[in-house]
N, C-alpha and C positions, 0 to 999 in steps of 0.2 A: 745563317737563318734561323733566327729564334722563333719558334712559335709560342703564340701565347695558349693556355687551355681554357676555350669557349663552355661555356656550360649552355648545354643546349636548353631553346626555351621552350617550356612546356603549352600547350594551350588548353586551358582548364575545360574548354568547350566540350572537350573530347570524351571525358571522363565524367560529365555531369551524369548521364544516366545511372552509374556505378554510386555516387553520390544520393542522388533522390533514390535509389532503392534501399540503400543503408539508412536513410532517411526514415522510411517508410518501417523495415524492420526494427529500428530502435522503437516507432512507436506502436507498433503491433507488441512488441517486448514487455511496453509499460503497460499496455493493457491486458496482457496475459497476466502480469503480477497482479492488476486491481482486480481482475476477475478471480483469481485465487483468495486475495482479503474478501470480496463483497461475496464468494463462498462460502468463507470462514467464518463469516457475520451472519450468512443464512444458516447456515448449519447451527450454530448456539443459538437460533432465537427461534428455529424452528424444533430442534431436538432436544435442547437445554433444558429442556421443563420451565415451569412458569417461574416469575415472579422479578423483582425490578435488578437483583444481579445478572441475569442473562440478559438482560435487555440492555443495561450497561454495559456490557460485555460487546455484543453485538453490534452497539452504536458506534463503540470505538473503532471497530473492523470496519465497520459500511463509512466511517465518515471519512479514514484514511484510504477506503477504495474510491471513493468520490473525489478526494484530494488529487489522488494520483492520476484520476483520468482528466481531472483540470489541466494539471501538470504536462502529462503527455501530449495531451492537443492543445496548447500554448505552445511548448519545445518544439512540437512538429511543425507548426506552421511559421514560429518564427526560423525556424532552420530552413525552410522550404524558401521562405522570403531570403533567405542569404545566399542561397545557391542560385535563385533567379536573378540577384543582382550580381553573380561573381563573386561575391565577397570572400576575403581568406582569412584564415586566424584560427584561434582554437575553436574547436567543437566537441571539446568533452565537458563533461559537467560532472565534477568531483565532490560536491556539495550536494545533492539530493539522496546518491544512493546510500550515503552515510546516515540522511534524514531517515529515509527508508528503514534503513535496519534497526537505529534507535527506536522509530515507531513501531517496527514488530516486536523489539523488546517490550518495549511499553505496553503495547496489547497485550501480548501474552502474560507480561505481569500484573497486570489488570485483571487477565480472565482468572490467573490461578488463585489471586489475592482473594476475590471476591469468591472465589468456588471454597477455597479453604477458610476464609469465614462464613460460609454459610454454615459448612461440615463441622465448625468449631463451636454455634450457636445452634446447632438444631436440637430444639429439646425431644425427650422421650416422649413419645405419643402415649405409652401406657399409663404415664401419669396424666395426662391432659382430659379435662374432664369435658364431655361430650355436651352434658348440659347445659351448665355453665359456662364454659370456655375459662375455669380459669385452673390455674393449679392448685393442686392439692387433694383434700378428701372432700366428698360430697358433703354438702351439711343437712 
């Protein structure tokens, strides 16, 4: 008598709560990253001083944070819908985390570049004429 090995059938409805909670945890983790990016943007805007350079850096961080919030929302609802339908397949996303890391590098490079550009071309205040707002000696 030969017995064939049978694989047990798994009822995927039994593990649904685990999958729903994993989806929610992933959503919350993306939102935490977005709040961190938004906080960096707001900190630059509030404590970075005045000028267009600070506003550009803050805008880059805030735009990234808003894009990450939209992405997290769309992925949460699309995965939740897939869970409701009981679809099988791959659930990982290998593209967006790489894009987020590249965006962080880009935003940090923009911030440093604008900061060093500002420091390289800041004129000395002792040579600035307060009455004429021109460079050089008073006439």
